[in-house]
C-alpha positions as CSV (number, residue, x, y, z in Angstrom):
1,M,54.2,96.0,205.9
2,R,54.7,93.6,203.2
3,Q,56.4,90.8,205.1
4,S,53.3,91.1,207.6
5,L,50.7,90.7,205.1
6,A,52.5,87.6,203.8
7,S,52.7,86.0,206.9
8,K,48.8,86.4,207.9
9,R,47.8,84.4,205.0
10,E,49.4,81.6,203.0
11,V,48.3,82.7,199.3
12,S,49.8,86.0,198.5
13,L,47.9,88.9,196.9
14,E,50.0,88.0,193.7
15,G,48.6,84.5,194.2
16,I,44.9,85.7,194.3
17,T,45.3,87.8,191.5
18,L,47.0,85.1,189.2
19,F,44.2,82.6,190.2
20,A,41.6,85.4,189.4
21,I,43.4,85.8,185.8
22,F,43.6,82.1,185.0
23,M,40.1,81.3,186.1
24,G,38.4,84.0,184.6
25,T,40.5,83.6,181.3
26,A,39.5,80.0,181.5
27,L,35.8,80.6,181.7
28,L,35.8,83.4,178.9
29,S,37.6,80.8,176.7
30,L,34.4,78.7,176.6
31,R,32.9,78.4,173.3
32,T,29.7,77.2,171.5
33,P,29.3,74.4,169.2
34,T,29.9,76.6,166.1
35,G,33.2,77.9,167.3
36,E,31.8,81.1,168.8
37,E,32.4,82.8,172.2
38,L,30.0,81.3,174.8
39,I,30.0,84.9,176.2
40,P,29.5,87.8,173.9
41,Y,32.3,90.3,173.6
42,A,34.4,87.5,175.6
43,P,38.0,88.7,174.2
44,Y,37.3,92.2,175.3
45,F,36.4,91.3,178.8
46,M,39.3,88.6,179.1
47,L,41.8,91.4,178.1
48,A,40.1,94.1,180.5
49,L,40.2,91.3,183.4
50,Q,43.8,90.5,182.6
51,L,45.2,94.0,182.4
52,T,42.8,95.4,185.3
53,F,43.8,92.6,187.8
54,A,47.2,92.6,186.7
55,I,47.9,96.3,187.0
56,T,45.8,97.0,190.1
57,A,48.4,94.4,191.9
58,L,51.6,96.0,190.4
59,G,51.4,98.3,193.1
60,H,52.5,95.8,195.6
61,V,55.0,94.1,193.3
62,R,58.5,93.7,194.7
63,L,60.9,92.0,192.4
64,R,63.9,90.1,194.2
65,L,67.2,90.2,192.7
66,S,69.4,88.0,194.8
67,K,71.5,85.2,193.4
68,E,68.8,82.4,193.5
69,Y,66.2,84.7,191.6
70,Q,68.9,85.2,188.5
71,P,66.8,82.4,186.6
72,V,63.5,84.1,187.2
73,L,65.4,87.3,185.8
74,A,66.9,85.5,183.0
75,T,63.5,84.0,182.1
76,F,61.8,87.5,182.1
77,L,64.9,88.9,180.1
78,L,64.5,86.1,177.3
79,L,60.7,86.9,177.2
80,G,61.2,90.3,177.0
81,F,64.0,89.9,174.0
82,L,61.5,87.7,172.4
83,F,58.7,90.4,172.7
84,M,61.0,93.2,171.2
85,L,62.1,90.7,168.3
86,S,58.4,89.9,167.8
87,F,57.2,93.7,167.6
88,S,60.1,94.5,165.4
89,T,59.2,92.1,162.8
90,A,56.3,94.6,161.8
91,Y,58.8,96.7,160.2
92,W,59.5,94.1,157.4
93,S,56.2,92.1,157.5
94,S,53.5,92.4,154.8
95,Y,51.0,93.0,157.7
96,P,52.6,95.5,160.0
97,D,49.7,96.5,162.0
98,L,48.6,92.9,162.6
99,V,52.1,92.1,163.8
100,A,52.1,95.3,166.3
101,Q,48.4,94.6,167.3
102,R,49.0,90.8,168.0
103,S,52.4,91.2,169.8
104,L,51.1,93.6,172.3
105,L,47.9,91.7,172.6
106,V,50.2,88.5,173.5
107,F,53.1,89.6,175.3
108,V,51.8,92.4,177.3
109,P,49.4,90.3,179.4
110,L,51.9,87.5,179.7
111,L,55.0,89.7,180.8
112,L,52.4,91.1,183.5
113,V,51.9,87.4,184.6
114,V,55.4,87.0,184.8
115,L,55.9,90.0,186.9
116,L,53.4,88.9,189.3
117,S,54.6,85.4,189.6
118,W,58.3,86.7,190.1
119,S,57.1,88.8,192.9
120,D,55.0,86.0,194.7
121,P,56.3,85.5,198.0
122,N,54.6,82.0,198.6
123,P,54.4,80.6,194.8
124,K,53.9,77.1,196.4
125,A,50.5,78.0,197.8
126,T,49.6,79.9,194.7
127,F,50.5,76.8,192.6
128,T,48.2,74.6,194.9
129,L,45.6,77.1,194.6
130,V,45.8,77.5,190.8
131,S,45.9,73.7,190.4
132,R,42.8,73.3,192.4
133,G,40.9,75.7,190.2
134,L,42.2,73.8,186.9
135,V,41.3,70.5,188.2
136,A,37.7,71.7,189.0
137,F,37.5,73.4,185.5
138,A,38.8,70.4,183.6
139,S,36.9,67.9,185.6
140,S,33.6,70.2,184.9
141,L,34.4,70.1,181.1
142,S,34.7,66.4,181.5
143,V,31.4,65.8,183.4
144,I,29.7,67.9,180.8
145,G,31.0,66.5,177.6
146,L,30.1,62.9,179.2
147,L,26.6,64.1,180.0
148,L,26.2,65.5,176.8
149,Y,27.5,62.4,174.8
150,F,25.3,59.8,176.9
151,L,22.3,61.8,177.5
152,G,22.1,64.6,174.9
153,T,20.0,64.9,171.8
154,Q,21.8,65.1,168.5
155,V,20.8,67.8,165.9
156,V,22.5,69.2,163.0
157,L,23.3,73.2,163.5
158,E,24.8,74.9,160.5
159,G,26.3,71.8,159.3
160,V,28.0,70.7,162.7
161,R,26.6,67.8,164.3
162,V,25.6,69.1,168.0
163,Q,24.5,67.4,171.3
164,T,22.2,69.5,173.4
165,L,20.5,68.8,177.2
166,S,18.3,70.9,178.7
167,L,19.0,71.1,182.7
168,G,15.9,73.3,183.8
169,P,16.7,76.8,182.6
170,V,19.9,75.9,181.6
171,A,21.1,74.3,178.1
172,L,24.1,72.8,177.5
173,S,25.3,71.7,174.0
174,Q,28.7,70.6,172.4
175,A,30.1,69.9,169.0
176,L,30.5,66.4,167.8
177,Y,33.4,65.2,165.5
178,G,34.5,62.3,163.5
179,V,32.5,59.2,161.9
180,P,29.8,57.5,163.9
181,P,29.9,55.5,166.0
182,F,33.3,57.0,167.1
183,L,32.2,60.6,167.4
184,R,34.7,63.2,169.5
185,I,33.4,65.1,172.3
186,S,34.5,68.8,172.8
187,S,32.0,69.8,175.7
188,L,32.1,73.5,176.0
189,T,35.6,74.2,174.3
190,G,34.3,73.9,170.7
191,N,37.2,71.5,169.8
192,P,38.0,68.0,170.8
193,N,41.7,68.9,170.8
194,T,41.0,72.1,173.1
195,L,39.3,69.8,175.6
196,A,41.9,67.4,175.4
197,M,44.4,69.9,176.5
198,W,42.5,71.0,179.3
199,I,42.4,67.8,180.7
200,F,45.8,66.5,179.9
201,V,47.0,69.7,182.3
202,G,44.1,68.8,184.8
203,T,45.2,65.3,184.8
204,V,48.6,65.8,185.8
205,L,47.6,68.6,188.4
206,T,45.1,66.0,190.0
207,I,48.0,63.5,190.3
208,Y,50.1,66.3,192.1
209,L,46.9,67.3,194.6
210,L,46.5,63.7,195.5
211,H,50.1,63.0,196.0
212,N,50.5,65.9,198.3
213,R,46.9,65.0,200.1
214,Q,45.5,68.3,198.9
215,L,42.7,66.2,197.5
216,G,41.0,63.3,199.2
217,R,41.6,60.1,197.8
218,L,38.1,59.0,196.8
219,I,37.4,62.6,195.4
220,G,40.8,62.6,193.4
221,M,40.3,59.2,191.9
222,L,36.8,60.0,191.0
223,L,37.9,63.1,189.2
224,L,40.8,61.3,187.5
225,G,38.3,58.7,186.3
226,L,36.1,61.1,184.8
227,Q,39.0,63.0,183.0
228,F,40.5,59.8,181.8
229,T,37.2,59.0,180.4
230,A,36.3,62.0,178.8
231,L,39.8,62.1,177.1
232,L,39.2,58.8,175.7
233,F,36.3,60.1,174.2
234,T,37.9,63.2,172.6
235,F,40.0,60.7,170.5
236,S,42.5,63.3,170.6
237,R,45.9,61.7,169.8
238,T,48.2,64.9,170.6
239,G,46.2,65.0,173.9
240,I,46.6,61.3,174.8
241,I,50.3,61.7,174.0
242,A,50.5,64.6,176.1
243,T,49.0,63.0,178.9
244,I,51.0,60.0,178.7
245,I,54.2,62.1,179.1
246,G,52.8,64.4,181.6
247,V,51.9,61.6,184.2
248,G,55.0,59.4,183.1
249,F,57.6,62.4,183.9
250,Y,55.7,63.4,186.8
251,S,55.9,59.9,188.2
252,L,59.5,59.9,187.3
253,W,60.6,63.2,188.8
254,S,58.2,63.2,192.1
255,G,59.9,60.0,193.6
256,G,58.1,58.6,196.4
257,S,57.8,54.9,197.8
258,V,57.5,51.5,196.0
259,S,53.8,51.3,196.5
260,E,53.5,54.7,195.2
261,S,55.5,54.1,192.2
262,L,53.5,51.1,191.5
263,K,50.3,53.2,191.6
264,R,51.5,55.6,189.2
265,L,52.7,53.1,186.9
266,F,49.4,51.6,187.0
267,W,47.7,55.0,185.7
268,G,50.7,55.4,183.2
269,V,49.7,52.1,181.8
270,L,46.1,52.5,181.8
271,V,46.6,55.9,179.9
272,V,48.8,54.0,177.2
273,I,45.6,51.4,176.9
274,L,43.2,54.1,176.5
275,G,45.8,55.6,173.6
276,I,46.1,52.4,171.8
277,A,42.4,51.9,172.1
278,V,41.6,55.4,170.2
279,F,44.3,54.8,167.8
280,T,42.5,51.5,166.7
281,A,39.2,53.1,166.9
282,R,40.0,55.8,164.6
283,D,41.7,53.3,162.2
284,T,38.7,51.1,161.9
285,T,36.3,54.2,161.1
286,S,37.6,55.2,157.6
287,V,40.5,56.1,155.9
288,E,40.2,59.8,156.3
289,S,39.9,59.3,160.3
290,S,42.6,56.6,160.5
291,A,45.5,56.9,163.1
292,F,48.2,57.9,160.9
293,D,45.9,60.5,159.2
294,L,47.2,64.2,159.9
295,N,44.0,66.1,158.7
296,M,45.9,68.1,156.3
297,R,48.6,69.2,159.0
298,D,51.1,67.7,156.4
299,D,50.2,70.3,153.9
300,I,50.2,73.0,156.4
301,W,53.4,72.0,157.7
302,A,54.9,71.8,154.1
303,S,53.8,75.2,153.4
304,L,55.2,76.7,156.7
305,I,58.5,74.9,156.3
306,S,58.7,76.2,152.7
307,S,58.3,79.9,154.2
308,F,60.6,79.4,156.7
309,L,63.4,78.3,154.1
310,E,62.6,81.5,152.2
311,K,63.0,83.6,155.1
312,P,64.8,81.8,157.9
313,I,66.0,84.8,159.7
314,T,63.4,87.6,159.4
315,G,60.4,85.7,159.4
316,V,57.0,86.7,158.0
317,G,55.9,88.7,161.1
318,F,54.8,87.6,164.4
319,G,51.2,86.2,164.6
320,V,50.7,86.3,160.7
321,S,51.3,83.0,159.6
322,N,47.9,82.3,158.7
323,E,47.7,85.4,156.5
324,A,51.3,85.7,154.9
325,V,51.8,81.8,154.3
326,L,48.7,79.7,154.8
327,L,45.9,81.6,153.1
328,P,47.9,82.8,150.0
329,S,48.4,78.7,149.5
330,G,44.9,78.0,149.6
331,I,44.9,76.5,153.1
332,D,42.2,78.2,155.2
333,R,43.4,76.6,158.5
334,A,45.3,77.2,161.5
335,G,49.1,76.4,161.5
336,H,48.9,73.4,164.2
337,N,52.4,73.4,165.1
338,A,53.7,75.9,167.6
339,H,57.2,75.4,166.8
340,L,57.0,76.1,163.2
341,Q,54.8,79.0,163.5
342,I,57.4,80.7,165.8
343,L,60.3,79.8,163.4
344,V,58.2,81.0,160.3
345,E,56.8,84.3,162.2
346,T,60.1,85.2,164.0
347,G,62.7,83.3,162.1
348,L,65.5,81.4,163.6
349,P,66.5,84.2,166.5
350,G,63.1,84.0,167.6
351,Y,62.6,80.3,167.9
352,L,66.1,80.0,169.7
353,L,65.0,82.5,172.4
354,F,61.5,80.7,172.7
355,L,63.5,77.5,173.2
356,A,66.4,78.7,175.4
357,T,63.5,79.9,177.8
358,C,61.9,76.9,178.0
359,L,65.2,74.8,178.4
360,L,66.6,77.1,181.3
361,V,63.7,76.9,183.3
362,L,63.6,73.1,182.7
363,M,67.4,72.7,183.7
364,T,66.8,75.1,186.6
365,A,64.0,73.0,187.7
366,W,65.7,69.5,187.4
367,R,68.8,70.8,189.4
368,R,66.9,72.2,192.4
369,M,65.0,68.6,192.3
370,A,68.1,66.8,192.5
371,K,69.2,69.0,195.6
372,A,65.9,68.5,197.3
373,W,65.9,66.8,200.7
374,S,62.0,66.1,200.9
375,S,59.3,65.1,198.7
376,G,57.3,68.3,199.4
377,Q,60.0,70.3,197.7
378,V,60.3,68.0,194.8
379,T,56.4,67.5,193.7
380,P,55.6,71.0,192.9
381,L,58.8,71.4,190.3
382,A,57.8,68.0,189.4
383,A,54.4,68.8,188.3
384,V,55.7,72.3,186.4
385,S,58.4,70.4,184.6
386,A,56.0,67.6,183.4
387,I,53.5,70.0,182.4
388,L,55.8,72.1,180.3
389,V,57.7,69.1,178.7
390,S,54.2,67.7,177.7
391,L,53.0,71.2,176.4
392,L,56.2,71.3,174.2
393,V,55.5,68.0,172.8
394,N,51.5,68.8,172.4
395,Q,52.6,71.9,170.5
396,L,54.3,69.8,167.6
397,A,50.5,69.3,166.6
398,E,48.8,72.2,168.2
399,G,49.2,76.1,168.0
400,S,48.2,77.6,171.3
401,I,51.4,79.1,172.6
402,L,52.2,82.6,171.8
403,R,48.6,83.1,171.0
404,Y,46.1,84.9,172.8
405,D,44.9,81.9,174.5
406,F,44.8,80.6,178.1
407,H,47.9,78.4,177.9
408,T,50.1,81.1,176.4
409,F,49.7,83.0,180.0
410,F,49.7,79.4,181.8
411,W,52.8,78.5,180.0
412,G,54.3,82.1,181.3
413,Y,53.2,81.3,184.7
414,L,54.8,77.8,184.6
415,L,58.2,79.5,183.2
416,V,58.5,81.3,186.6
417,A,57.1,78.6,189.0
418,G,59.6,76.2,187.5
419,S,62.6,78.8,188.3
420,H,61.1,80.5,191.3
421,P,63.2,79.4,194.4
422,G,60.1,79.7,196.4
423,M,58.5,76.7,194.9
424,M,61.1,74.5,197.1
425,G,58.7,75.7,200.1
426,G,58.3,78.4,202.7
427,K,57.8,82.1,202.0
428,S,60.6,83.9,200.0
């Protein structure tokens, strides 16, 4: 019955469930200019959606344990060990209830996504479907941000510069950051760096869909242009660097003809030029917004490093670096570095588990790309690997992974997609 179901439709039940979880989580992640959820009680709806869809589909899950699935099993076990270690930090943390709560909140949905991805009999079709959804989402955010920037009316709301635009019964608004005339757009995400994260993922996936003829050339180029333009107006150094890395590594690993390589090189050079333009623009606004300004990240990172040196093995407890380290130091900001946050919260053992999981998946994907005999087998793994690498670099200055955030669950999905043998094509 299971094989019959898979053969009748290209995207499996697990694939449809993952698509619903990702797109629902993405929509519920939207924020107002003041940083509040755009949809009231969004975190509760998000958790209910993730658990309901995943648990409903678990009755159809079939986990394969053959030799070619050993990297998937290893990935799941490493994440499971990281979960147990994170939860156990509650025993010595000063915030045991918060650690237990946040460990469950992050890892339970994450592991459910991993199980669904593992069971998926046709992960390549699922990846294409998810890619289309995220490209549409990132492109929509880009269009909204640009429309508001060029056509919106500026007001000041609760000390925040806001642009608003009424389209019939619908009113759109976004927060603006920075110093005029170089104002940074945030669209419906509440923060320019968050918008840039969506765009860098969407950019790589757009190129992947174009490369595999899953998008029309005209539409694909238009979407790329919109995303690149919106990325420029975010003035996000981390987002631009992640985009350069993602596009560059996808071009390197995906192969193709000389003409295709030249086209990808053109887009890579264009992104670099945009990046240089952003850095130059930021440097000419004011000292506080220069290209080398870390926006207090140096103070934040110094506090985190000092805390790690005090407790290098045990950590202060999963998810509570703000409460245990930053707030007592007088810093009312997020950690802005997922790598340091994991080190500080779970100690060196937790960070090594995190790093080993990422490296295992990347090595598996690279080995399989080296053995692939067609472009269709290489490009999905190239896209997954490029996003994983750029995400790891991006998280050196952002702190989204292993938080209750869309990018945590998408990261978990990419880990399985990169190690799943079915990503080479065909049903498994």
